[in-house]
C-alpha positions in Angstrom: 138.9 190.2 77.0 136.7 189.7 73.9 133.2 188.4 73.8 134.3 184.8 73.3 137.0 184.7 76.0 137.0 185.2 79.7 139.9 185.4 82.2 140.2 183.8 85.6 143.0 184.2 88.2 143.5 181.3 90.6 146.1 180.3 93.2 146.4 176.7 94.5 150.0 175.9 95.5 152.9 175.7 93.2 151.9 177.2 89.9 153.8 174.6 87.8 151.4 171.7 88.5 148.2 173.8 88.5 149.2 175.3 85.1 149.9 171.9 83.7 146.5 170.5 84.6 144.5 173.5 83.6 146.1 174.0 80.2 144.8 170.5 79.3 141.2 171.3 80.0 138.9 171.7 76.9 138.0 175.3 76.5 141.3 176.7 77.9 143.0 179.0 75.4 146.0 180.1 77.3 147.6 179.9 80.8 150.3 182.1 82.3 151.9 181.7 85.7 152.7 184.7 87.9 152.1 186.4 91.2 149.1 188.1 92.6 147.3 189.1 95.8 150.2 190.9 97.5 151.5 194.4 98.0 155.0 194.3 96.5 154.9 195.9 93.1 156.5 194.2 90.1 157.2 191.1 92.3 159.7 188.5 91.1 160.2 184.9 92.3 163.2 185.7 94.5 160.9 188.0 96.5 157.7 185.9 96.4 159.4 182.7 97.6 160.2 184.4 100.9 156.5 184.6 101.7 156.9 188.3 102.6 155.3 189.9 99.6 151.8 188.9 100.2 151.6 187.4 96.7 150.5 183.9 95.9 151.9 181.8 93.1 149.0 182.1 90.7 147.6 181.2 87.3 146.1 183.5 84.7 143.6 181.4 82.6 142.1 182.7 79.4 139.2 180.4 78.3 136.2 180.1 76.0 133.1 180.3 78.2 131.1 178.5 75.5 133.3 175.4 76.0 134.2 175.8 79.7 132.1 177.8 82.2 133.7 179.7 85.0 131.7 177.5 87.4 133.0 174.3 86.0 136.5 175.7 86.0 136.2 176.3 89.7 134.9 172.8 90.4 137.9 171.4 88.5 140.2 173.8 90.5 139.0 172.2 93.7 139.8 168.8 92.3 143.3 169.8 91.3 144.5 171.0 94.8 143.5 170.7 98.4 141.3 173.7 99.2 141.1 172.8 102.9 144.7 173.4 103.8 145.7 176.9 104.7 149.0 178.1 103.1 150.1 174.6 102.0 149.9 172.2 99.1 151.9 169.0 99.6 155.4 169.9 100.7 155.0 173.5 99.7 154.3 175.6 102.8 153.8 179.4 103.1 151.3 182.1 102.2 152.6 182.1 98.6 151.1 178.6 98.3 147.6 179.5 99.6 144.4 178.7 97.8 142.7 181.7 96.4 140.2 182.9 93.8 140.8 186.4 92.6 137.5 187.6 91.1 137.2 190.2 88.4 133.6 191.2 88.9 130.5 190.5 91.0 129.4 187.6 88.8 132.7 185.8 89.4 132.5 186.5 93.1 129.0 185.1 93.3 129.9 182.0 91.3 133.0 181.4 93.5 130.9 181.6 96.7 128.2 179.3 95.2 130.8 176.7 94.1 132.4 176.7 97.6 129.0 176.3 99.2 128.1 173.4 96.9 131.5 171.7 97.3 131.3 171.9 101.1 127.7 170.5 101.0 128.8 167.6 98.9 130.5 165.9 102.0 133.5 164.9 99.8 136.0 167.2 101.5 137.2 166.2 104.9 137.5 169.8 106.2 136.1 173.2 105.6 137.3 175.1 102.4 139.8 177.8 103.3 140.1 179.2 99.8 140.2 183.0 99.8 137.8 184.8 97.5 139.2 188.2 97.0 139.1 191.0 94.4 141.7 190.8 91.7 144.2 193.7 91.8 147.4 193.1 89.8 149.1 190.1 88.1 152.8 190.1 87.7 154.0 187.5 85.0 156.5 185.1 86.4 159.9 184.7 84.9 160.1 182.8 81.5 161.7 179.7 83.0 158.5 179.2 85.1 156.2 179.4 82.1 155.1 175.9 80.9 157.7 174.5 83.3 156.4 170.9 83.2 156.3 170.9 79.4 159.9 172.0 79.4 160.8 169.5 82.3 158.3 166.6 82.1 159.8 164.9 85.2 159.6 168.1 87.2 158.1 168.4 90.7 154.3 168.7 91.1 152.0 168.1 94.0 148.9 168.5 91.8 146.7 165.7 90.5 143.0 165.3 89.7 141.1 164.0 92.7 138.1 161.9 92.1 135.6 163.9 94.0 131.8 164.3 93.4 131.5 167.9 94.5 127.8 168.2 93.8 128.1 170.2 90.6 
C-alpha cells in the first residue's frame, strides 16, 4: 500500500455482483475477488461453497483515498447489498454470503462503526444492520474464472444493484 492508495476488504454476498459495481466507482484502482474471514488455509471455491470453511466470498478493493474515502466506500457498500440479512443475499444463502467489513487498522474499524451507526440512524433500512466488523486476517484470491466474472459473462447472475437510500452520510 503506497501513500496514494488504500485497501479495503468487504463481503456482501456473491462476489461477482459486488465486484462489478465497486470496480465502476470513481477512485477504485483495482478489485480482486477471493475468500476471507475463515479458518481453512488456502481456501478454494469448492471448499468455500460448502459453508464449512468460515470464509466469506469477499472483495479486495484498492482505491485512491483522494478520490474515494473509505467512509464513502462503506456507504456505497451498504447501498449495493442488503446489510440487514444474516448469511443471505438474494437467493444466495449461507455464511459464505454474509455481510462483513474486514478492517485493517483502528481507523478503518472506527469508520466502519461510525458508518453503521449513521446508516441505522437514517431510518432508511427496515431492520438492524448485521454486518460483521472484524479484523482482517488473510485473503485467498479466488480462481481466475471468478475474476471479473460479469465482464467475461455480461448476462451472468447477480443479486446486487444500487439501492436509492439516503443513509445520512
